[in-house]
C-alpha positions in Angstrom: -30.7 -8.5 1.9 -28.0 -7.2 3.8 -28.1 -9.8 6.2 -28.1 -12.5 3.5 -24.9 -10.9 1.9 -23.0 -10.8 5.2 -24.0 -14.3 6.2 -22.8 -15.5 2.7 -19.5 -13.8 3.2 -19.2 -15.1 6.7 -19.9 -18.7 5.7 -17.2 -18.4 2.9 -14.7 -17.0 5.5 -15.5 -19.8 7.9 -15.2 -22.6 5.2 -11.9 -21.2 4.5 -11.0 -21.0 8.3 -11.8 -24.6 9.0 -11.0 -26.2 5.8 -7.5 -27.8 5.8 -8.0 -29.9 2.7 -5.4 -29.4 0.0 -5.8 -29.6 -3.7 -3.5 -30.6 -6.6 -1.6 -27.8 -8.2 -2.6 -27.5 -12.1 -4.7 -25.9 -14.6 -8.5 -25.5 -14.0 -11.1 -23.9 -16.2 -12.7 -21.1 -14.2 -16.2 -21.6 -15.5 -19.5 -21.1 -13.8 -18.4 -23.9 -11.4 -15.8 -21.8 -10.0 -16.5 -19.1 -7.4 -13.8 -16.5 -6.4 -13.5 -15.4 -2.8 -13.9 -11.8 -3.7 -14.9 -9.8 -6.8 -13.8 -6.4 -7.8 -15.3 -4.7 -10.7 -13.4 -1.6 -12.1 -15.2 1.1 -14.1 -15.3 4.8 -14.8 -17.8 7.0 -12.9 -18.3 10.5 -11.8 -17.7 10.5 -8.0 -18.9 13.3 -5.6 -15.7 13.5 -3.7 -14.2 16.6 -2.3 -17.6 18.4 -2.6 -17.4 18.4 -6.5 -17.6 15.7 -9.1 -14.6 14.2 -10.8 -14.3 11.4 -13.2 -12.6 8.6 -11.3 -11.8 4.8 -11.7 -13.8 3.2 -9.1 -14.2 -0.3 -7.7 -17.5 -1.8 -7.3 -19.0 1.7 -8.0 -17.0 3.3 -5.1 -13.8 5.1 -4.4 -12.2 3.7 -2.3 -13.4 0.3 -3.0 -14.5 -2.3 -0.6 -12.3 -3.6 2.2 -11.1 -7.1 1.5 -10.6 -9.5 4.5 -8.1 -12.3 4.1 -7.0 -14.9 6.8 -3.3 -15.3 7.4 -1.9 -18.7 6.0 -4.5 -19.3 3.3 -5.0 -19.1 -0.5 -7.6 -16.5 -1.8 -8.9 -16.0 -5.4 -9.8 -12.3 -6.2 -11.4 -11.8 -9.5 -10.7 -8.3 -11.1 -12.9 -7.2 -13.8 -11.9 -4.4 -16.2 -15.2 -2.9 -17.2 -13.7 0.1 -18.7 -14.0 0.4 -22.5 -10.8 2.1 -23.5 -8.2 1.4 -20.7 -5.9 -1.3 -19.4 -6.0 -2.3 -15.7 -4.0 -4.2 -13.3 -4.3 -4.7 -9.4 -1.4 -4.6 -7.1 -1.8 -6.0 -3.5 0.4 -3.5 -1.9 2.7 -4.8 0.9 1.7 -8.4 0.4 5.0 -8.7 -1.7 5.3 -11.6 -4.3 4.2 -14.4 -1.9 1.7 -15.5 -4.5 1.4 -16.8 -7.9 4.2 -15.5 -10.1 1.9 -13.6 -12.4 -0.4 -12.0 -9.7 1.7 -9.0 -8.5 -0.1 -6.7 -10.7 2.9 -4.9 -12.2 2.5 -4.9 -16.2 6.0 -4.0 -16.9 7.4 -6.6 -14.5 5.0 -9.7 -13.9 2.1 -9.6 -16.1 0.1 -8.3 -19.1 -2.5 -5.8 -18.0 -6.2 -6.8 -18.0 -7.6 -5.6 -21.3 -11.0 -3.7 -21.5 -14.0 -6.1 -21.2 -11.8 -8.9 -19.7 -11.2 -10.2 -16.1 -8.3 -11.8 -14.4 -8.3 -14.2 -11.4 -5.6 -13.1 -8.9 -4.4 -16.1 -6.7 -3.0 -14.7 -3.4 -1.3 -16.7 -0.9 -1.0 -15.2 2.7 1.7 -16.6 5.1 1.2 -17.1 8.9 3.2 -14.0 9.6 1.4 -11.7 7.2 -1.5 -10.5 9.6 -1.6 -6.7 9.2 -2.8 -3.8 7.1 -2.3 -3.6 3.5 -4.3 -2.2 0.5 -4.9 -2.7 -3.3 -4.6 -0.4 -6.1 -4.1 -0.3 -9.9 -0.4 0.0 -11.3 -1.3 1.7 -14.5 -0.8 5.4 -15.1 -2.6 7.5 -12.4 -5.3 5.1 -11.7 -4.2 4.3 -8.2 -5.4 7.8 -7.2 -9.1 6.3 -7.0 -8.8 2.6 -7.9 -7.8 1.5 -4.5 -9.2 0.0 -1.3 -8.1 -1.7 2.0 -6.9 -5.2 2.4 -7.0 -6.6 6.0 -5.1 -9.8 6.7 -6.4 -11.2 10.1 -4.4 -13.1 12.6 -5.0 -16.8 13.0 -4.8 -16.3 16.7 -5.4 -13.4 19.1 -2.9 -10.5 18.3 -0.5 -9.7 21.1 -2.5 -6.8 22.4 -6.1 -6.3 23.2 -8.6 -4.1 21.5 -12.3 -4.0 21.5 -13.0 -2.9 17.8 -11.2 -1.3 14.8 -11.5 1.3 12.3 -10.0 1.8 8.8 -8.7 5.4 7.9 -7.7 5.5 4.3 -6.3 8.7 2.9 -6.4 9.8 -0.8 -5.2 12.8 -2.7 -7.7 14.7 -4.8 -6.6 16.6 -8.1 -9.0 18.8 -10.1 -7.1 17.7 -13.4 -8.3 14.6 -15.0 -5.9 11.6 -15.1 -5.4 11.9 -18.8 -4.7 15.6 -18.4 -2.0 14.9 -15.7 -0.3 12.3 -17.6 -0.2 14.4 -20.9 1.5 17.2 -19.1 4.0 14.9 -17.3 5.0 13.1 -20.6 5.3 16.1 -22.8 8.4 18.0 -23.8 6.6 21.0 -22.8 6.4 19.7 -19.1 3.2 20.7 -17.0 3.1 19.7 -13.4 0.0 18.0 -12.1 -0.4 20.7 -9.6 -0.7 20.3 -6.0 -3.3 18.3 -4.2 -6.6 20.0 -4.1 -7.9 18.1 -1.3 -7.2 15.1 1.0 -10.0 12.6 1.3 -10.5 10.4 4.4 -12.5 7.3 3.4 -13.6 9.1 0.2 -14.7 12.4 1.8 -13.1 15.8 2.0 -13.4 19.4 0.9 -11.3 21.8 -1.3 -9.5 24.9 0.0 -12.1 27.2 -1.3 -14.9 25.4 0.1 -16.5 25.3 3.5 -17.4 21.9 5.2 -20.9 22.5 6.5 -22.6 21.1 9.5 -24.6 17.8 8.9 -27.4 16.7 11.0 -27.4 13.8 13.3 -27.5 10.4 11.5 -26.0 7.2 10.9 -22.3 7.3 10.2 -21.3 7.9 6.4 -17.9 8.2 4.8 -16.3 5.4 6.9 -15.7 1.8 6.5 -18.0 -0.1 9.0 -17.0 -3.0 11.1 -17.9 -6.7 11.5 -17.2 -8.4 14.7 -15.9 -12.0 15.0 -16.6 -13.8 18.3 -14.3 -16.3 20.0 -17.0 -18.2 21.9 -17.8 -21.8 21.9 -20.8 -23.8 23.1 -20.8 -27.1 25.0 -21.7 -29.2 22.1 -18.7 -27.8 20.0 -20.7 -25.3 17.6 -19.2 -21.9 17.1 -21.2 -18.7 18.1 -19.4 -16.6 15.5 -21.9 -14.1 14.5 -21.6 -11.4 17.2 -23.5 -8.7 15.6 -23.4 -6.8 12.3 -23.4 -3.0 12.1 -22.8 -2.6 8.3 -20.5 -3.8 5.6 -17.2 -3.1 4.1 -18.1 -0.4 1.5 -18.4 3.2 2.3 -21.2 5.4 1.4 -20.4 8.4 -0.6 -22.7 11.4 -0.4 -22.8 14.6 -2.4 -23.0 17.0 0.5 -20.1 18.9 1.7 -19.6 17.5 5.2 -16.6 16.0 7.1 -15.7 12.4 7.2 -16.8 10.7 10.5 -15.2 7.9 12.6 -17.7 6.7 15.1 -16.5 5.2 18.3 -17.9 4.4 21.8 -16.5 5.7 25.1 -14.2 3.8 27.3 -13.0 1.3 24.6 -9.8 0.5 22.8 -9.7 0.8 19.1 -7.2 -0.5 16.4 -7.0 2.3 14.0 -5.7 1.2 10.5 -4.0 4.1 8.8 -3.5 3.7 5.1 -1.6 6.1 2.9 -3.3 5.7 -0.5 -2.2 9.2 -1.5 -0.5 9.6 -4.7 1.6 12.6 -3.6 1.1 13.9 -0.1 3.0 13.2 3.1 0.6 13.8 5.9 1.1 14.8 9.6 -2.1 14.3 11.6 -3.5 14.2 15.2 -6.6 14.0 17.3 -7.9 16.7 19.2 -7.7 15.9 22.9 -6.5 12.7 22.3 -2.9 12.6 22.8 -1.8 9.1 23.2 -1.5 7.1 19.9 0.3 3.7 20.4 1.9 2.2 17.1 1.9 -1.5 17.3 2.6 -2.5 13.6 4.1 -0.8 10.6 3.4 -1.8 7.0 1.8 -5.1 8.3 4.0 -8.5 8.7 5.4 -8.2 12.2 4.3 -6.5 15.3 6.6 -4.0 16.9 7.4 -3.1 20.4 4.6 -0.3 21.1 5.5 3.2 20.6 3.2 5.9 21.9 3.3 9.3 20.0 1.0 12.5 19.9 0.7 12.6 16.1 1.2 10.2 13.1 3.1 10.8 9.9 1.8 8.9 6.9 3.4 8.8 3.3 2.1 7.5 0.2 2.0 3.6 0.5 2.6 3.5 4.3 0.5 1.8 7.0 0.4 2.2 10.7 -1.6 0.3 13.1 -2.4 2.3 16.2 -4.2 1.7 19.3 -6.4 4.6 20.8 -8.1 4.6 24.1 -11.3 6.6 23.9 -12.6 8.7 26.7 -14.9 7.3 29.3 -18.3 8.6 29.8 -17.2 10.5 32.8 -14.3 12.1 31.1 -16.8 13.2 28.3 -19.2 14.7 31.0 -16.2 16.4 32.8 -15.5 18.0 29.3 -18.9 19.6 29.1 -20.5 16.6 27.4 -18.5 17.2 24.2 -19.0 14.3 21.9 -17.2 15.2 18.7 -13.4 16.0 18.5 -11.6 16.8 15.2 -8.8 14.8 13.6 -6.6 17.4 11.8 -4.4 16.4 9.0 -1.9 18.6 7.0 0.3 18.1 4.0 4.2 18.4 4.4 7.2 19.1 2.3 5.2 20.6 -0.4 5.0 24.3 -1.7 1.6 24.7 -0.4 0.1 23.3 2.9 -3.4 21.7 2.6 -5.3 21.3 6.0 -8.2 19.0 6.4 -10.4 17.5 9.0 -12.3 14.5 10.1 -14.5 14.0 13.1 -14.0 11.4 16.0 -17.8 11.0 17.1 -18.9 9.3 20.4 -22.6 9.6 19.8 -24.5 9.0 16.6 -27.1 11.6 17.9 -24.6 14.2 17.7 -24.6 16.3 14.4 -21.3 16.3 12.4 -19.8 19.8 13.1 -18.5 22.0 10.1 -14.8 22.4 9.8 -13.2 24.7 12.4 -12.3 28.3 11.5 -8.8 27.9 13.1 -6.6 24.9 13.5 -7.4 22.9 16.7 -3.8 21.5 16.9 -0.3 22.8 16.1 1.4 19.9 14.3 5.3 19.8 13.8 6.5 21.3 10.7 9.5 19.2 10.6 9.2 15.5 9.4 12.7 14.3 9.0 13.3 12.8 12.4 9.9 11.3 13.2 10.3 7.8 14.9 13.7 7.2 13.1 15.8 4.3 14.6 12.6 3.6 16.8 10.6 0.7 15.7 11.9 -2.9 16.8 10.4 -6.2 16.7 8.0 -7.3 19.4 9.5 -10.9 19.1 13.1 -10.7 18.0 13.3 -14.4 17.9 11.4 -14.6 14.8 13.6 -11.9 13.1 15.8 -12.8 10.1 17.6 -9.3 10.2 21.1 -9.8 8.5 24.0 -8.3 10.4 26.3 -5.8 8.7 29.0 -8.5 8.2 26.6 -10.5 5.9 26.3 -7.8 3.5 27.6 -8.8 0.2 27.5 -5.5 -1.7 25.8 -2.1 -1.6 23.8 -0.5 -4.4 23.4 3.2 -4.4 20.2 4.5 -6.2 21.0 8.1 -6.7 17.6 9.9 -7.3 17.7 13.1 -9.4 15.7 15.1 -11.8 17.1 16.1 -15.1 16.2 16.7 -18.9 16.7 13.4 -20.7 19.2 14.3 -23.5 17.7 11.7 -26.0 13.9 12.6 -25.7 14.0 16.1 -24.3 11.6 15.0 -21.5 11.8 15.9 -17.7 12.6 12.7 -15.9 13.4 11.2 -12.6 16.6 9.0 -12.6 17.5 6.1 -10.2 21.2 5.1 -10.4 21.7 7.1 -13.6 18.6 5.3 -15.4 15.2 6.3 -16.0 12.4 3.9 -16.6 11.3 6.2 -19.7 14.1 4.7 -21.4 12.8 1.0 -20.9 11.1 0.1 -24.3 9.9 -3.4 -23.5 7.6 -5.3 -25.7 6.7 -7.6 -22.9 6.7 -8.0 -19.1 10.1 -9.2 -17.9 8.8 -12.2 -16.3 7.0 -13.4 -19.5 10.3 -12.8 -21.3 12.2 -14.9 -18.8 9.7 -17.8 -19.0 9.8 -17.6 -22.8 13.6 -17.3 -23.3 15.1 -18.6 -19.9 18.6 -17.5 -19.0 19.0 -15.6 -22.2 16.5 -13.1 -20.8 18.4 -12.7 -17.5 20.6 -9.5 -16.8 24.3 -9.9 -16.8 25.6 -10.0 -13.2 29.1 -8.9 -13.9 28.1 -6.1 -16.2 25.7 -4.8 -13.6 28.4 -4.7 -10.9 30.3 -2.3 -13.2 27.4 -0.2 -14.0 25.6 1.1 -10.8 24.1 -2.2 -10.2 22.0 -2.6 -13.6 22.9 -4.3 -16.7 23.2 -1.9 -19.6 21.8 -4.6 -22.0 18.4 -5.5 -20.2 18.2 -2.4 -17.9 17.6 -4.7 -15.1 19.1 -5.1 -11.6 20.3 -8.7 -11.1 20.5 -10.2 -7.5 21.8 -13.7 -6.7 19.4 -15.8 -4.7 20.2 -15.4 -0.8 22.7 -12.7 -1.1 22.5 -9.9 1.4 22.3 -6.3 -0.3 22.2 -2.9 1.1 20.1 -0.8 -1.1 20.7 3.1 -0.3 18.3 5.7 -2.0 20.4 8.9 -2.2 18.5 12.0 -2.7 20.2 14.5 -5.0 19.7 18.0 -5.9 17.7 18.7 -9.2 19.7 19.1 -12.4 16.8 20.7 -14.2 17.4 24.3 -14.7 13.7 25.2 -13.9 14.2 23.8 -10.5 17.9 24.0 -9.9 19.3 22.3 -6.8 15.6 21.6 -5.5 15.2 18.5 -3.5 11.9 16.5 -3.0 10.8 14.0 -0.4 10.0 10.5 -1.9 8.2 7.6 -0.4 9.9 4.5 -1.7 8.1 1.2 -2.0 9.7 -2.3 -2.6 7.7 -5.1 -4.2 8.9 -8.6 -3.8 9.7 -8.9 -0.2 10.1 -6.6 2.8 13.2 -4.8 3.7 14.8 -4.0 7.1 15.1 -0.3 7.3 18.3 0.6 8.8 17.8 4.4 9.0 18.2 7.8 7.3 20.0 11.0 7.5 21.2 14.3 5.8 23.7 14.6 3.1 25.7 11.5 1.7 25.4 8.1 3.2 28.2 6.7 5.2 27.9 3.1 6.0 30.7 3.0 8.5 29.0 5.7 10.7 25.5 4.3 10.3 26.5 0.8 11.1 28.4 2.5 14.4 25.0 4.2 15.1 23.0 1.0 14.8 25.6 -0.7 17.2 25.4 2.1 19.8 21.7 2.2 19.9 21.4 -1.6 19.9 18.8 -1.0 17.2 17.1 -4.2 15.6 14.8 -2.9 12.8 11.4 -4.2 11.8 10.5 -5.4 8.2 8.8 -2.7 6.2 8.0 -2.1 2.6 7.7 1.6 2.1 9.9 4.3 3.8 10.5 8.0 3.4 13.5 9.6 1.8 13.5 13.1 3.0 14.8 16.4 1.6 16.3 17.6 4.8 17.2 21.3 5.6 15.8 24.0 3.4 15.1 21.4 0.5 17.8 22.9 -1.8 21.5 22.0 -2.3 23.8 22.4 -5.4 22.5 20.7 -8.6 23.7 17.0 -8.4 24.8 17.1 -4.8 23.7 14.6 -2.0 20.8 15.9 0.2 19.7 12.9 2.1 19.4 9.1 2.2 17.6 6.1 3.3 19.2 2.6 3.6 17.7 -0.8 3.6 19.2 -4.3 4.1 17.7 -7.1 2.3 18.3 -10.9 2.0 17.2 -11.8 -1.4 15.5 -15.0 -0.7 12.5 -14.8 -3.0 13.2 -15.4 -6.6 11.2 -13.4 -9.1 10.8 -10.1 -10.9 10.0 -7.2 -8.6 10.0 -3.5 -8.7 11.3 -0.6 -6.3 9.8 2.7 -7.1 8.7 6.1 -5.6 5.3 6.1 -4.7 4.5 9.6 -5.8 2.7 8.6 -9.0 3.9 11.4 -11.1 7.4 10.6 -10.2 6.9 7.1 -11.2 5.3 8.1 -14.5 8.5 10.3 -14.9 10.8 7.2 -14.7 11.5 6.9 -11.0 11.2 3.0 -10.9 13.7 0.1 -11.3 13.2 -3.6 -11.9 15.1 -6.3 -9.9 15.5 -9.9 -11.0 16.3 -12.3 -8.1 17.8 -15.6 -8.9 18.5 -17.5 -11.9 16.0 -18.4 -14.7 15.8 -21.8 -13.1 14.8 -20.4 -9.7 12.2 -18.1 -11.4 10.5 -20.4 -13.9 8.2 -22.5 -11.5 5.2 -23.3 -13.8 5.5 -25.8 -16.4 5.7 -24.3 -19.9 2.7 -26.4 -21.1 0.5 -24.1 -18.8 2.6 -21.0 -18.3 2.3 -20.1 -21.9 -1.4 -19.1 -21.2 0.1 -15.9 -19.6 2.5 -15.1 -22.4 0.2 -12.9 -24.6 -1.8 -9.8 -24.0 -5.6 -10.9 -23.6 -4.3 -14.6 -23.6 -6.3 -17.6 -22.3 -6.0 -16.6 -18.7 -8.0 -13.5 -19.2 -11.6 -14.4 -19.3 -14.6 -12.3 -20.6 -18.4 -12.6 -21.1 -18.0 -15.6 -23.7 -14.9 -17.1 -22.6 -13.9 -19.0 -19.3 -10.2 -18.6 -18.6 -7.8 -21.5 -18.1 -6.1 -20.7 -14.8 -3.0 -22.4 -13.1 -3.5 -23.0 -9.4 0.1 -22.4 -8.1 -0.9 -23.2 -4.5 -2.6 -26.4 -3.3 -5.1 -24.6 -1.0 -3.7 -25.9 2.2 -4.9 -24.0 5.2 -1.9 -23.2 7.4 -4.0 -21.3 9.9 -6.3 -24.1 10.5 -3.1 -26.5 10.9 -1.8 -24.4 13.8 -4.6 -25.4 16.1 -8.0 -24.0 17.1 -8.3 -20.2 16.7 -8.3 -18.4 19.9 -9.7 -14.9 19.3 -9.5 -11.9 17.1 -11.7 -9.7 15.1 -12.9 -9.3 11.6 
């Protein structure tokens, strides 16, 4: 059964690989004749994570859900079923920006209506040749992303610019004892109740609570980790491909109810590509491996490879991804170390009132039992997070970079991030640029509104320039196509009397397109000083989609005073509606998100009205169910850019 499933998936992947045929764009009925490339079914279940059951939103019965493998330069259809009976759903493809059909970004307030209960939606995703890297999917409704999530791996068309023998996915999640509904109720009440701190950090779905003890597990096959499939580059004399080079599992993790540590199985003397995914909803993590001190970062947030940077530990915020090369010990080195075959991965939360410390196990031998958690820490991880690898990551191939110089910047938008009581609602909110998304009472997604009303739905550019960058009438941030903007997230001391002057750390994520991260620092942003620093360092940043805004110092300043900043530089060359938000889910629910509109209505409206109107209503004809086959617009023609670049010459999947 398993072999049949794997060969079926492989056949589908190969068909996509070698097919260069294009189809005409247009509307098709997705009936029984249409087969999506991937299917995700989302439901509610009791999940035995962190050694106790919790009601979670699961994908295909798991949390995290299955890993999805895509190929760079191809179009993929992913069908997402909402099998929940009383909750809406969406799915966002984190880090893949909006390089796909306009209604497929998965943000209900911005680009699409949510998927109603009992319905499904077919997402059309078009990757580009430079998109190879590590991403993940998650719901963008309420707190669902805590558990409704899973990895997305975009494979290179050709061999990556470094060698590795195999790879492992390490996806981290937060665990809360409260239910999603209970947390939302507390956050959106005038009698504010915080979610509480994370009760556990899950690695590939497994972890334990502070008051529990992770016990020893007898030797067995690995559990709690995504398995791997290997893709060979060999070719026989008659031209047929020997692509099936062994199968050791599938892309779904096995969740067990016992209280044992998550395991990452490796072999001696090999190089592994470790794909770290920060699917947490609150926690910033510091982590390192026992007796494995050289971790070489080769990619950050997907898209482009960077000049390799070797460090002793990793910092991972919510929404971030790091691809790391790890050289495992040789058999001889293991014997010299007394035959030790298990080593701990230690991870700890940072910049929160309480520190949570958890562990995973790097195991060299399946016959070795999984150890219980150590009684005392095996590593001393740095307490300070503010300066980890700032002004460090640079592109491996600068010739492919489109980083805009300072003289090309047309304007600067300051997003002051601060906490206060909203005078109208009495709610505790987070503001960005003196606006909170709690104030946005929209009766439809912004993209739908633009399609229906055209330029009349667009934000006023002149009004926005005079009002912190956003139009007071629409509460949208406009950007002209191709203008270069510096976006500065300026962290401020809280103006809430219950936390006066307190500063928090925020992971900020941009939809729509990646940004060039031009640094961070304490206090108030000074563009002249930062540009001088960039020039002195000769720093050429890489593209990213998520970056940390730190609190600096003691984490407390005078109320409303600047505490720290993060600056991005972006060329607004992708028309559409996209979001910038804090990836701490509670902060986002409390209003810490803004919507940008890039280009004019003429730039944005790219689907004929005769077919785009299928997307205009909640539960409209693009949403299928058991009795109705949806009418779906095929935005891309299915051309395989990867196949057109020449014969694939290696890599893994």
